[in-house]
C-alpha positions in Angstrom: 0.0 0.0 0.0 1.5 3.3 -1.1 0.8 6.4 1.0 -0.4 8.1 -2.1 -3.3 5.7 -2.4 -5.1 6.8 0.7 -4.8 10.5 0.0 -5.9 10.0 -3.6 -9.0 8.1 -2.6 -9.8 10.7 0.1 -9.3 13.6 -2.3 -11.3 11.9 -5.0 -14.3 11.8 -2.6 -13.6 15.4 -1.4 -13.3 14.3 2.2 -11.1 15.7 4.9 -8.8 13.7 7.1 -11.2 14.4 10.0 -14.2 13.1 8.0 -12.4 9.8 7.2 -11.3 9.4 10.8 -14.8 9.9 12.0 -16.3 7.6 9.4 -14.1 4.6 10.3 -13.6 5.3 14.0 -9.9 6.2 14.3 -8.0 9.4 15.1 -7.2 12.0 12.5 -3.5 11.4 13.5 -3.8 7.7 12.4 -5.2 8.8 9.0 -2.4 11.3 8.6 0.2 8.7 9.4 -1.3 6.2 7.0 -1.3 8.9 4.3 2.3 10.0 4.8 3.6 6.5 5.1 4.6 6.7 8.8 2.4 3.7 9.5 -0.1 1.4 7.8 -3.7 0.5 8.7 -4.4 -2.9 10.1 -6.5 -5.3 8.0 -9.7 -4.3 9.8 -9.1 -0.7 9.0 -8.1 -1.6 5.4 -11.5 -3.3 5.1 -13.3 -0.2 6.5 -11.4 2.0 4.1 -12.2 -0.2 1.1 -15.9 -0.3 2.1 -15.9 3.5 2.6 -14.3 4.2 -0.8 -16.5 1.5 -2.4 -13.5 -0.4 -3.9 -12.3 -4.0 -3.5 -9.5 -4.3 -0.9 -7.0 -5.3 -3.6 -7.7 -2.0 -5.5 -7.1 -0.1 -2.3 -3.8 -2.0 -1.7 -2.4 -2.0 -5.2 -3.8 1.3 -6.6 -1.1 3.6 -7.9 -1.4 7.4 -7.8 -1.3 7.7 -11.6 -4.7 6.0 -11.8 -6.4 8.6 -9.6 -8.4 9.9 -12.6 -9.8 6.4 -13.0 -11.4 6.2 -9.6 -15.2 6.1 -9.7 -16.8 9.5 -8.9 -18.9 9.7 -5.7 -22.2 8.0 -6.4 -20.7 5.8 -9.0 -19.5 2.3 -8.3 -16.9 -0.2 -9.4 -17.9 -3.8 -8.8 -14.9 -5.5 -10.2 -14.7 -7.8 -13.2 -17.1 -10.6 -14.0 -16.6 -13.6 -16.2 -18.9 -14.5 -19.1 -19.6 -18.2 -19.1 -19.8 -20.5 -22.2 -23.5 -19.7 -22.7 -22.7 -15.9 -22.7 -24.2 -15.5 -19.2 -22.8 -13.3 -16.4 -23.4 -13.4 -12.6 -23.8 -9.9 -11.1 -21.8 -9.5 -7.9 -23.9 -9.7 -4.7 -23.1 -6.1 -3.7 -24.4 -4.8 -7.1 -27.6 -6.9 -6.8 -28.2 -5.7 -3.3 -27.6 -2.0 -4.1 -29.9 -2.0 -7.1 -32.4 -4.4 -5.6 -32.0 -7.0 -8.4 -33.2 -10.5 -7.5 -34.0 -13.7 -9.2 -36.5 -13.3 -12.1 -36.1 -9.5 -12.2 -35.5 -8.1 -15.6 -32.7 -5.7 -16.7 -32.4 -3.5 -19.8 -29.2 -4.0 -21.7 -27.9 -0.9 -23.5 -24.8 -0.4 -25.5 -22.7 1.9 -27.6 -19.4 1.8 -29.3 -17.5 1.6 -26.0 -19.5 -0.8 -23.9 -22.6 -2.2 -22.4 -24.8 -1.1 -19.5 -27.4 -3.0 -17.4 -30.2 -1.0 -15.9 -32.9 -2.5 -13.7 -36.1 -2.6 -15.9 -38.2 -0.7 -13.4 -35.7 2.2 -13.1 -35.4 2.4 -16.9 -39.1 2.0 -17.8 -40.7 4.2 -15.1 -39.4 7.6 -16.6 -40.4 6.4 -20.1 -43.9 5.5 -19.0 -44.3 8.9 -17.4 -43.1 10.6 -20.5 -45.4 8.5 -22.7 -48.4 9.4 -20.4 -47.6 13.1 -20.8 -47.3 12.8 -24.5 -50.7 10.9 -24.8 -52.4 13.3 -22.4 -51.2 16.3 -24.4 -52.6 14.9 -27.6 -56.1 14.4 -26.3 
């Protein structure tokens, strides 16, 4: 773990040392020491930091400062990589399913463009469209 990692993650989220300390239950001095390399967080605090920054622990540990621009913005999430099986199927990580309330037999909308694909829970995608269609139909009556 490089001292630059922790400061980069904190700065990317626009949090102060005091805010991080309060959120994970340590002193601000501990955060400052971790960030300047004077000491390292124990595994429990690594897990708390990874959870707070919404990144896998390995990303917290092996992230280098040159990748700071690649960190997800606040409110955006990185769930890691998933493997496509021989039938072309994927399994969504539990954290993603929980966060977006996706369970067995729910439907998702698959969107794509030249750079990639996106999955959106059907109810979140269709609800605004239905409202828009209702407005259009009611304005034409």
